DOMARPA-577958 format. One line per 8 residues: number of its first residue (from 0); their letters; for each residue x, y, z of C-alpha. Coordinates in Angstrom, 2 decimals, always signed. Last residue first. Layout:
<atoms>
NUM) a) X,Y,Z ~ ...
</atoms>
This chain:
<atoms>
206) chaklaea) -1.72,+123.19,+118.21 ~ +1.28,+125.21,+116.65 ~ +3.99,+124.03,+118.96 ~ +2.83,+120.29,+118.35 ~ +3.66,+120.59,+114.93 ~ +7.18,+121.77,+115.72 ~ +7.69,+118.97,+118.22 ~ +6.55,+116.46,+115.84
198) mgridvak) +8.57,+117.75,+113.02 ~ +11.62,+117.35,+115.56 ~ +10.87,+113.96,+116.30 ~ +10.40,+113.04,+112.85 ~ +13.72,+114.45,+111.74 ~ +14.06,+113.46,+107.94 ~ +10.09,+114.00,+107.82 ~ +8.19,+111.26,+105.71
190) tlaggvia) +6.21,+110.20,+108.98 ~ +5.29,+113.83,+109.84 ~ +4.16,+115.27,+106.38 ~ +2.85,+112.06,+105.48 ~ +0.18,+111.76,+107.92 ~ -0.76,+114.61,+110.24 ~ -4.18,+114.67,+111.84 ~ -5.23,+117.86,+113.51
182) vdagldka) -7.72,+117.38,+116.45 ~ -10.17,+119.64,+117.82 ~ -10.53,+121.77,+114.53 ~ -11.68,+125.39,+115.14 ~ -11.09,+126.87,+111.60 ~ -8.13,+128.79,+113.39 ~ -6.41,+125.51,+114.21 ~ -6.67,+123.96,+111.01
174) rditslsv) -5.45,+127.19,+109.16 ~ -2.50,+127.00,+111.58 ~ -1.91,+123.32,+110.69 ~ -1.65,+124.46,+107.32 ~ +2.48,+125.22,+106.33 ~ +3.53,+122.52,+109.23 ~ +1.34,+119.65,+107.36 ~ -2.21,+118.71,+106.96
166) ggavavea) -2.58,+116.92,+103.46 ~ -5.78,+115.01,+104.45 ~ -7.05,+115.15,+107.69 ~ -9.19,+117.23,+110.11 ~ -11.32,+116.26,+113.45 ~ -13.72,+117.78,+114.83 ~ -15.42,+117.21,+118.43 ~ -18.92,+115.83,+118.83
158) nvinekii) -21.88,+117.92,+120.44 ~ -22.92,+120.75,+118.20 ~ -21.82,+120.26,+114.74 ~ -23.26,+122.06,+111.63 ~ -21.31,+125.20,+111.23 ~ -17.96,+123.18,+112.18 ~ -18.87,+120.69,+109.63 ~ -19.43,+123.09,+106.88
150) klddfptk) -15.79,+124.74,+107.69 ~ -14.13,+121.68,+107.95 ~ -15.32,+120.77,+104.06 ~ -13.71,+123.96,+103.08 ~ -10.36,+123.40,+105.01 ~ -9.91,+119.64,+103.65 ~ -7.78,+120.41,+100.68 ~ -7.84,+119.56,+97.10
142) gtkqvdya) -4.45,+119.94,+94.94 ~ -5.24,+117.22,+92.42 ~ -2.92,+114.94,+94.47 ~ -4.74,+115.41,+97.63 ~ -7.27,+113.12,+96.11 ~ -5.49,+109.84,+96.37 ~ -4.80,+110.44,+100.04 ~ -8.73,+111.29,+100.46
134) thvgiida) -9.32,+114.42,+102.13 ~ -11.28,+113.70,+105.11 ~ -13.23,+115.71,+107.77 ~ -13.53,+113.96,+110.98 ~ -16.42,+113.63,+113.27 ~ -15.44,+112.57,+116.89 ~ -17.72,+111.79,+119.65 ~ -20.68,+110.30,+117.64
126) glrdiert) -23.96,+110.60,+119.58 ~ -26.68,+109.75,+117.04 ~ -27.52,+113.55,+116.93 ~ -24.03,+114.32,+115.75 ~ -24.23,+111.84,+112.85 ~ -27.39,+113.32,+111.77 ~ -26.18,+116.97,+111.84 ~ -22.96,+116.01,+110.41
118) rsaldpvr) -25.24,+114.20,+107.29 ~ -26.88,+117.15,+106.75 ~ -24.10,+119.56,+106.39 ~ -21.84,+117.23,+104.58 ~ -24.14,+115.95,+101.78 ~ -22.18,+113.91,+99.57 ~ -20.23,+112.22,+101.97 ~ -16.98,+110.55,+100.16
110) lmdvyclg) -14.76,+110.70,+103.39 ~ -16.95,+111.89,+106.43 ~ -15.25,+109.55,+108.97 ~ -16.71,+108.93,+112.10 ~ -14.87,+108.53,+115.23 ~ -16.47,+106.76,+118.09 ~ -14.57,+106.63,+121.47 ~ -13.64,+104.16,+124.04
102) gsekaaei) -14.90,+103.47,+127.78 ~ -15.43,+99.50,+126.41 ~ -19.17,+99.55,+126.59 ~ -19.55,+103.16,+125.48 ~ -17.30,+102.47,+122.57 ~ -19.25,+99.20,+121.61 ~ -22.59,+101.17,+121.44 ~ -20.98,+104.08,+119.58
94) vgqitlde) -19.77,+101.69,+116.90 ~ -23.65,+99.60,+116.50 ~ -24.85,+103.21,+116.17 ~ -22.74,+103.90,+113.05 ~ -23.71,+100.82,+111.57 ~ -27.42,+101.29,+112.63 ~ -27.00,+104.66,+110.88 ~ -26.04,+103.02,+107.98
86) siglvtvi) -22.38,+103.74,+106.45 ~ -21.72,+106.78,+104.68 ~ -20.10,+108.37,+107.59 ~ -17.60,+105.53,+107.71 ~ -16.52,+103.96,+111.22 ~ -13.36,+104.74,+113.22 ~ -12.29,+103.23,+116.46 ~ -10.57,+105.22,+119.39
78) dagadfaf) -9.43,+104.01,+122.47 ~ -8.14,+100.83,+120.88 ~ -6.79,+98.09,+123.32 ~ -7.43,+94.65,+121.32 ~ -10.75,+94.59,+123.19 ~ -11.72,+97.90,+121.41 ~ -10.65,+96.68,+118.12 ~ -12.60,+93.59,+118.10
70) kaemyggd) -15.58,+95.41,+119.67 ~ -15.58,+97.69,+116.76 ~ -15.97,+94.93,+114.39 ~ -18.73,+93.36,+116.09 ~ -20.55,+96.52,+116.81 ~ -20.24,+98.13,+113.44 ~ -21.17,+95.31,+111.11 ~ -20.90,+97.36,+107.82
62) aikidalv) -18.88,+100.24,+106.89 ~ -15.82,+100.02,+109.47 ~ -13.26,+102.62,+108.42 ~ -10.22,+100.59,+110.55 ~ -8.61,+103.20,+111.68 ~ -7.71,+102.10,+115.05 ~ -6.87,+104.93,+117.29 ~ -4.35,+104.70,+120.21
54) laepfsdk) -4.30,+107.03,+122.93 ~ -0.91,+106.64,+124.98 ~ -0.72,+105.41,+128.29 ~ -0.13,+102.03,+127.35 ~ +2.52,+102.44,+124.90 ~ +4.42,+99.38,+123.97 ~ +0.99,+96.92,+124.68 ~ -1.12,+99.49,+123.07
46) mmkvadvg) +0.82,+99.31,+119.88 ~ +1.06,+95.80,+119.80 ~ -2.34,+95.46,+120.57 ~ -3.52,+97.70,+117.65 ~ -1.21,+96.02,+115.34 ~ -2.88,+92.62,+116.31 ~ -5.90,+94.32,+115.50 ~ -5.29,+92.92,+111.54
38) frvilptg) -1.80,+93.04,+110.55 ~ -1.64,+93.87,+106.99 ~ -5.19,+95.30,+106.75 ~ -5.17,+97.10,+110.21 ~ -1.28,+98.47,+109.11 ~ -2.64,+99.61,+105.61 ~ -5.78,+101.29,+107.90 ~ -3.56,+103.55,+109.94
30) ieiidvfd) -3.03,+102.56,+113.37 ~ -3.11,+106.23,+114.65 ~ -1.42,+107.52,+117.83 ~ -3.20,+110.26,+119.38 ~ -1.78,+113.08,+121.61 ~ +1.83,+113.22,+119.66 ~ +4.58,+115.40,+121.34 ~ +6.14,+113.65,+123.87
22) rtssamql) +5.75,+110.16,+122.10 ~ +7.17,+111.10,+118.97 ~ +10.25,+108.91,+118.82 ~ +8.30,+105.89,+120.48 ~ +5.70,+106.00,+118.22 ~ +7.72,+106.08,+115.01 ~ +9.83,+103.25,+116.33 ~ +6.44,+101.56,+116.87
14) akqmddld) +5.51,+102.28,+113.20 ~ +8.72,+101.11,+111.75 ~ +8.19,+97.69,+113.46 ~ +4.98,+97.59,+112.20 ~ +5.59,+98.10,+108.56 ~ +3.01,+98.53,+105.98 ~ +2.56,+102.28,+106.90 ~ -0.41,+104.99,+107.21
6) lamqlkm) +1.08,+105.71,+110.84 ~ -1.39,+108.90,+111.21 ~ +0.19,+110.64,+113.94 ~ -2.76,+112.83,+115.74 ~ -1.80,+116.13,+117.48 ~ -4.54,+117.59,+119.75 ~ -5.73,+121.40,+119.59
</atoms>
């Protein structure tokens, strides 16, 4: 299982410092949506220029203009770009096309998808590389976790890899692995840790 660090920050220098501290243990560096909103795809370029060997994910959460918006991120150095599963098929296909042209990957975020089973099958047939279950940050406060949804996606997927996000921590990462996740996405449990390098090492040991 790969470990992805979600840098949902508003400070690019802090994001770069965190990436530097955890490079030995993190497989995918996620430029979180807040960084994208504040700095645009320049945030992707800064991260990729600093760590050219790293897999960098641009969490744009594309909802329309799939090809064009994905190309912006891939051209800036992204290896993976996210598009929302509630988007039109043509939008997702545009991101897939841009990914293939750039040698990158299309990640479909299933946030707020009402029928996970059928939509997972549809998106898998479209050719997405990664399908990710996601419990929204605001919803995590209610105690909801992504693991029931992860089970549904695993039961309905054939080709794509599966990622899980939303409250994954040291105490829950084993469950993610046991349920068959290919990528465990950790945000606050890692970026807010007192010893971020030590936490990254501990999390990676469970992957």
